[in-house]
C-alpha positions in Angstrom: 34.5 -36.2 -86.3 32.0 -39.6 -87.8 33.6 -41.9 -84.3 32.2 -38.8 -82.2 28.7 -38.5 -84.4 28.3 -42.7 -83.7 29.3 -42.2 -80.2 27.0 -39.4 -80.4 23.7 -41.3 -81.8 25.1 -44.7 -79.8 24.4 -42.5 -76.3 20.4 -41.5 -78.3 19.7 -44.4 -78.5 21.1 -45.9 -74.4 19.1 -42.9 -73.6 16.0 -43.2 -75.7 15.3 -47.1 -74.1 16.6 -46.4 -70.5 13.5 -43.0 -70.8 11.1 -46.2 -71.8 12.2 -48.9 -69.2 11.3 -46.4 -66.4 8.6 -46.0 -68.6 7.5 -49.4 -68.8 9.1 -49.8 -64.9 6.1 -46.7 -63.7 3.6 -48.4 -65.6 4.4 -51.4 -63.7 5.0 -49.8 -60.4 0.8 -48.3 -60.8 -0.1 -52.2 -61.1 1.8 -53.6 -58.0 0.8 -50.5 -56.2 -2.3 -52.2 -56.3 -1.8 -55.1 -55.3 -0.6 -54.2 -52.5 -3.2 -51.8 -51.9 -5.5 -55.4 -51.8 -2.2 -57.4 -49.4 -2.6 -54.8 -47.1 -5.8 -56.2 -45.3 -3.2 -59.6 -44.9 -0.1 -58.1 -42.9 1.2 -54.4 -42.8 5.1 -56.0 -41.8 4.9 -57.2 -45.0 3.9 -54.5 -46.9 5.8 -52.0 -45.8 9.4 -54.1 -46.2 8.2 -54.7 -50.2 7.1 -50.2 -50.7 10.1 -49.0 -49.2 12.0 -52.1 -51.6 10.2 -50.6 -54.2 10.4 -47.4 -53.5 14.3 -48.1 -53.4 14.3 -49.6 -57.1 11.6 -46.3 -58.2 14.0 -43.8 -57.6 16.8 -45.7 -59.2 14.2 -46.0 -62.5 13.9 -42.2 -61.7 18.2 -41.0 -62.0 18.9 -43.6 -64.5 15.9 -41.9 -66.6 16.8 -38.2 -65.7 20.6 -38.6 -66.2 19.3 -40.4 -69.9 17.5 -38.1 -70.6 21.1 -35.0 -69.4 23.0 -38.1 -72.3 20.5 -37.2 -74.9 20.6 -33.6 -74.7 24.4 -33.7 -74.1 24.4 -35.8 -77.8 22.0 -33.9 -79.7 24.5 -30.7 -79.1 27.6 -32.5 -80.0 25.3 -33.7 -82.9 24.4 -30.0 -83.9 28.1 -28.0 -83.2 29.6 -30.6 -85.8 27.2 -30.2 -88.6 25.0 -27.3 -88.2 27.1 -25.2 -87.3 29.7 -25.6 -90.1 26.8 -25.9 -92.9 25.1 -22.8 -90.8 28.5 -20.6 -91.1 29.0 -21.7 -95.2 26.1 -21.0 -96.6 26.3 -17.7 -95.4 29.3 -16.6 -94.9 29.3 -14.2 -97.4 26.1 -12.1 -94.7 28.8 -12.5 -92.2 32.0 -11.2 -93.5 30.2 -8.0 -95.6 27.8 -6.9 -92.2 31.2 -6.5 -90.8 
């Protein structure tokens, strides 16, 4: 039980780091987009190639962030099932059995 909790906390930390990195990447993407718009006047072929590479990288980072969010959600659910459900059952055991 402790091992599962430690793994879940580890997944939450990894997920938060990945989502933070995605947010930082989006910030740098918006700044690079401004630079690309400035370079459009110089060479259009070079710009389209750079924009395509940035688009692929952006898609990869976005999917990593989505999967990290799902990982965080599942980890929190695992921790709740391990600790919260038995706690609530012990706390309200009398109420559950008296009603039935």
